[in-house]
C-alpha positions in Angstrom: -35.9 105.6 86.8 -35.4 105.2 83.1 -33.2 102.2 83.7 -35.9 100.5 85.8 -38.4 101.1 83.1 -36.1 99.6 80.5 -35.4 96.5 82.6 -39.1 96.0 83.3 -39.9 96.2 79.5 -37.1 93.8 78.8 -38.3 91.2 81.3 -41.9 91.6 80.0 -40.8 91.0 76.4 -38.8 87.9 77.5 -41.7 86.5 79.4 -44.0 87.1 76.4 -41.7 85.3 74.0 -41.2 82.3 76.3 -45.0 82.1 76.8 -45.6 82.1 73.0 -43.1 79.3 72.6 -44.7 77.3 75.4 -48.1 77.7 73.7 -46.7 76.3 70.5 -44.9 73.3 72.0 -47.2 72.6 74.9 -46.9 73.7 78.5 -43.8 72.3 80.4 -44.0 70.5 83.7 -43.0 73.7 85.5 -46.5 75.2 84.8 -49.4 74.2 87.0 -53.0 74.0 86.2 -52.7 75.6 82.8 -52.4 79.1 84.4 -50.3 81.8 82.7 -48.2 82.5 85.9 -44.7 81.1 86.4 -43.5 79.6 89.6 -41.0 81.3 91.8 -38.2 79.1 90.5 -38.9 80.2 87.0 -39.0 83.9 87.9 -35.6 83.6 89.6 -34.1 81.9 86.6 -35.5 84.6 84.4 -34.3 87.3 86.6 -30.7 85.9 86.6 -30.7 85.6 82.8 -31.8 89.2 82.3 -29.1 91.9 81.7 -28.6 94.8 84.2 -26.9 97.3 81.9 -27.9 99.3 78.8 -26.6 96.8 76.3 -29.0 95.4 73.8 -30.7 92.3 75.0 -30.9 89.2 72.7 -33.3 86.5 73.6 -32.1 83.0 73.4 -34.6 80.2 72.6 -34.4 77.0 74.6 -32.7 74.1 72.8 -35.0 71.4 71.6 -34.6 67.8 72.6 -33.7 65.1 70.1 -37.4 64.0 70.2 -38.4 67.6 69.3 -35.9 67.9 66.4 -37.2 64.9 64.6 -40.9 64.5 65.6 -42.0 62.8 62.5 -39.0 60.5 61.8 -40.1 56.9 61.4 -37.9 54.1 62.5 -35.9 52.3 59.7 -37.7 49.2 58.4 -36.4 45.8 59.7 -33.8 44.2 57.4 -35.4 41.9 54.9 -34.1 38.4 54.5 -31.9 38.1 51.4 -33.8 36.4 48.6 -31.9 33.6 46.9 -30.7 34.7 43.5 -32.4 33.1 40.5 -30.5 30.2 39.1 -29.0 30.9 35.6 -31.3 29.9 32.8 -30.4 26.7 31.3 -29.0 26.9 27.8 -31.6 26.0 25.3 -30.7 22.9 23.3 -30.1 23.5 19.6 -33.0 22.5 17.4 -32.2 19.3 15.5 -31.8 19.7 11.8 -34.5 18.1 9.8 -33.2 15.2 7.8 -33.1 15.9 4.1 -33.9 12.6 2.3 -34.3 12.0 -1.4 -36.5 9.0 -2.1 -36.5 7.2 -5.5 -38.4 4.0 -6.5 -37.9 1.7 -9.5 -41.1 -0.3 -10.0 -41.8 -2.8 -12.9 -45.2 -4.6 -12.9 -47.2 -6.7 -15.3 -50.7 -5.5 -16.0 -53.7 -6.7 -18.0 -53.9 -3.6 -20.2 -51.1 -1.0 -20.5 -53.3 1.8 -21.8 -55.9 1.4 -19.0 -53.2 1.1 -16.3 -51.4 4.2 -17.7 -54.5 6.3 -17.4 -55.1 5.1 -13.9 -51.4 5.8 -12.9 -51.9 9.4 -14.1 -55.1 9.8 -12.1 -53.5 8.4 -9.0 -50.5 10.7 -9.3 -52.9 13.7 -9.5 -54.9 12.4 -6.5 -51.8 12.3 -4.3 -50.6 15.8 -5.4 -48.1 14.6 -8.0 -47.8 14.6 -11.7 -46.4 12.6 -14.6 -43.2 14.1 -15.8 -42.3 11.6 -18.6 -43.9 8.7 -20.5 -42.4 6.4 -23.1 -44.6 3.8 -24.8 -42.9 0.9 -26.8 -44.0 -2.2 -28.6 -42.1 -5.3 -29.5 -43.0 -8.8 -31.0 -43.9 -10.2 -27.6 -44.8 -7.3 -25.2 -46.1 -3.7 -24.9 -44.6 -1.5 -22.2 -44.9 2.1 -21.0 -42.2 3.7 -18.8 -43.7 6.5 -16.7 -41.8 8.9 -14.4 -44.0 10.3 -11.6 -43.1 13.1 -9.2 -45.0 13.1 -5.9 -44.7 14.9 -2.6 -42.5 12.9 -0.2 -45.3 12.6 2.3 -47.4 10.7 -0.2 -44.6 8.5 -1.6 -45.5 5.3 0.1 -49.3 5.7 -0.3 -48.9 6.2 -4.1 -46.7 3.2 -4.4 -49.3 1.1 -2.7 -52.1 2.3 -5.0 -50.0 1.7 -8.1 -49.5 -1.9 -7.2 -53.3 -2.6 -7.0 -53.4 -3.2 -10.8 -50.3 -5.5 -10.8 -50.7 -9.1 -12.1 -47.1 -9.8 -11.4 -44.3 -7.6 -9.8 -41.0 -8.1 -11.5 -39.1 -5.8 -9.1 -39.7 -3.0 -6.7 -36.6 -1.1 -5.6 -36.7 1.9 -3.2 -33.6 4.0 -2.4 -33.1 6.8 0.0 -30.2 9.3 -0.3 -29.4 11.5 2.8 -28.2 14.9 1.6 -28.5 16.7 5.0 -24.7 17.3 5.2 -24.6 18.9 1.8 -27.7 20.9 2.5 -26.3 22.3 5.8 -22.9 23.0 4.1 -24.5 24.9 1.3 -26.7 26.9 3.6 -23.8 27.9 5.8 -21.5 28.8 2.9 -24.3 30.8 1.2 -24.8 32.9 4.4 -21.1 33.6 4.6 -20.8 34.6 1.0 -23.8 37.0 1.3 -22.1 38.7 4.3 -18.9 39.1 2.3 -20.8 40.5 -0.7 -22.6 43.0 1.6 -19.2 44.2 3.0 -17.9 44.7 -0.5 -21.0 46.7 -1.4 -20.5 48.9 1.7 -16.9 49.4 0.7 -18.0 50.4 -2.8 -20.4 52.9 -1.4 -18.3 54.6 1.3 -14.6 53.9 0.9 -14.0 53.5 -2.9 -12.4 56.8 -3.9 -10.6 56.1 -7.1 -11.6 54.4 -10.3 -9.3 51.4 -9.5 -10.9 50.9 -6.1 -14.4 51.0 -7.7 -13.4 48.4 -10.4 -11.8 46.1 -7.9 -14.8 46.2 -5.6 -17.2 45.5 -8.5 -15.1 42.6 -9.8 -15.1 41.0 -6.3 -18.9 41.6 -6.1 -19.4 39.9 -9.5 -17.3 36.9 -8.5 -19.1 36.4 -5.2 -22.5 36.9 -6.8 -21.8 34.2 -9.3 -20.8 31.8 -6.5 -24.0 32.8 -4.6 -26.2 32.1 -7.6 -24.5 28.7 -8.2 -25.1 27.7 -4.5 -28.7 28.9 -4.6 -29.3 26.8 -7.7 -27.9 23.7 -6.1 -30.0 24.4 -2.9 -33.2 24.8 -5.0 -32.4 21.5 -6.7 -31.9 19.7 -3.4 -35.1 21.2 -2.0 -37.0 20.1 -5.1 -35.6 16.6 -4.9 -36.3 16.3 -1.2 -39.8 17.7 -1.4 -40.9 15.7 -4.5 -39.9 12.0 -4.6 -39.5 10.2 -7.9 -41.2 6.9 -9.0 -40.0 5.3 -12.2 -42.9 3.0 -13.1 -42.8 0.5 -16.0 -46.0 -1.1 -17.0 -46.0 -4.0 -19.5 -48.3 -6.7 -20.9 -47.4 -9.8 -22.8 -48.9 -10.4 -26.2 -48.9 -13.3 -28.7 -45.7 -13.4 -30.7 -46.0 -11.7 -34.1 -43.3 -10.9 -36.6 -42.3 -7.3 -37.0 -44.4 -5.9 -39.9 -41.7 -3.4 -40.7 -39.0 -6.0 -41.5 -36.7 -5.0 -44.4 -35.8 -7.6 -47.2 -33.1 -6.9 -49.7 -33.7 -7.5 -53.4 -31.4 -9.6 -55.8 -29.9 -6.5 -57.4 -29.2 -5.0 -54.0 -27.4 -8.1 -52.9 -25.4 -8.3 -56.3 -24.2 -4.7 -55.9 -23.3 -5.4 -52.3 -21.3 -8.5 -53.4 -19.3 -6.4 -56.0 -18.5 -3.9 -53.3 -17.4 -6.6 -50.9 -15.1 -8.2 -53.6 -13.5 -4.9 -54.5 -12.8 -4.2 -50.8 -11.3 -7.8 -50.5 -9.0 -7.1 -53.5 -7.8 -3.9 -52.1 -7.0 -5.6 -48.8 -4.9 -8.3 -50.6 -2.9 -5.7 -52.5 -2.3 -3.7 -49.3 -1.2 -6.9 -47.5 1.3 -7.8 -50.3 2.8 -4.3 -50.2 3.2 -4.5 -46.5 5.3 -7.8 -46.7 7.6 -6.9 -49.6 10.8 -7.5 -47.7 9.8 -11.1 -47.0 8.9 -11.6 -50.7 12.4 -10.5 -51.8 14.2 -12.8 -49.4 12.0 -15.7 -50.4 12.6 -15.1 -54.1 16.4 -15.1 -53.6 16.3 -18.4 -51.6 14.2 -20.0 -54.4 16.6 -18.8 -57.1 19.6 -20.2 -55.3 17.9 -23.3 -53.9 20.2 -25.8 -55.8 23.4 -24.1 -54.7 22.2 -24.0 -51.1 21.1 -27.6 -51.3 24.5 -28.7 -52.6 26.3 -26.9 -49.8 24.2 -28.7 -47.3 25.0 -32.1 -48.7 28.7 -31.5 -48.8 28.6 -30.6 -45.1 26.7 -33.8 -44.3 29.2 -36.0 -46.3 
């Protein structure tokens, strides 16, 4: 009796467990009409799987299908077509180096009035952003001239030359020269960069690796030498930049005048000329004495020949006879 009750309780628990699982997953095809009763085939299968002894019963849950194990798994996306790789970026061409040109002009013109044209040249230089760096006024018996040196930005060089020629009555010459210093400019810039890098390395050595007094003195000496070379290169570079940025015009203005003698001519007096003649005679006498002293061997030989001239002449006649 006890065994029958135990079997009945076990079967009831198994049916209750299976029913709960079916409610969670949905009714299988073996259930009909949504009723809670099993078919005869199901009861038979359940009766066969139930134990008949007193051993503990362990319920085994039904295995889920592959669709039940992964209900929410989405299919893998379709393979995307391989995008072509971007072509390598083209190497940017190096920027061309700006030409470094030093322009110089030599300009000589005849004007009506030197003073007036000189003032106008100064005004034109200031108008074009330049300045007069030197001026030299001179007068002679036949002309008055003024040599002016003008520094002007290279961009206004040609414009200023054209304006200066507006006062010209006659152009004697106009020479324009250009000197290309691009190679020297690039060379100095490159060397300057290298020397600064070397100097910085020596400074780093002096700060971190110099341990003895000798190491410190050696590093400081090298830094001093390199710094002097850097300053020399920087000075030359500044000079080139100044010459390239500011062109030079050497302008000469002149006007002809009626000939007139020099009012400052010097005339010597009689006594001045007399004293000068005595000085010249004394210098001549000194020259003669020095000349005679220099030829004393010839004078001795000539004197001997003059003294023995008769004897020499008689010897010559005897040989002729």
